N, C-alpha and C positions, 0 to 999 in steps of 0.2 A: 525093797519088798515093790514089784503092783501089783495096788486095789483096783478092780474093775468100780468104776464108779456107780449108780445104782440108778438107774433108765429113765428119763426126764417123762416127764405124762404129755399129751400132745394137747393141744387146744380144742381137742371134741372130747378125749377125755373127760378133762375138765369141765365141757361143760355139763358135759353130761350127768357129771357130779355136784355140780350146782344145780341141774333143772329137778333134780332129785332132793337136795334140797331143800328148793324151794318148794317143791310139790310138800315135803313132811312141815315143816313148817303152816304149810296153808292146814294138812293135816292134824298138826296138835292144834291148831286155832281156835281149827271143825267143833276138834273135840272140848276145848276149852266150852266156845261160847255156842255148842247145842246150832251152831251155824252152819249149813250144808255150802262147801267151797267144790269148786274144778275148776285146775289146772285144761287151758288149752298152747298145745303147741305148733307152730305153725310157720314154716321156711328152715331154707339151711346156716346152722349157726354160722359165724363169722369169727378170727381170729380178731383177741382183747388183747392189748397189750398192758404188761406192768402189770400195775395192780388195780386198773378195770377193775378185772371179775371180782375179786372182794369188795367195793367198791359198789358196783350194780348190783351184787349181794346183796349190802348191809341195808342198798333204797329198795329193794320189791325185801325185805323181812320190816323194815316199817314200815309201806305201805301198807302193808300185807295186818298187820301190827295195827295200824287203821284204823283202818277198814272198818276191820272184829268190833274194837272196840268202838269206835263210834258213829261207823255210819247207819248203823238198829237194821241195817239190813236187814229180808229176808234169806240171801245168797250172795256167795261172795265170788269173782270168778279173775283167773288170774288168765292172762292171755300172754303170752311171749308171744312175739311176733318176729325171726329175724331180717 
C-alpha cells in the first residue's frame, strides 16, 4: 500500500514559527517580571541547515531569560536582523 508522506515544512515556515516562539518567550517573561518587552524584526530570513535553528532558538531563549533575570532593565528589546 502506498502512503504519502506528510509535507516537509519549508525553512520560511520554520522561521515564522521560531519568530513566534521568540515573541511568546518574551511576552511570558514580560508578564513574569513586569518589564516591557518588544521584538523588532528586519531583513529577509535565510535558510538554516540542520539543527542550527534549534540551537539559535535555545541561545535566544537563554539570552532573554538572562536579560530579564539579571539586567535590572526598564525594558527589554530583542532585535532579529537577517
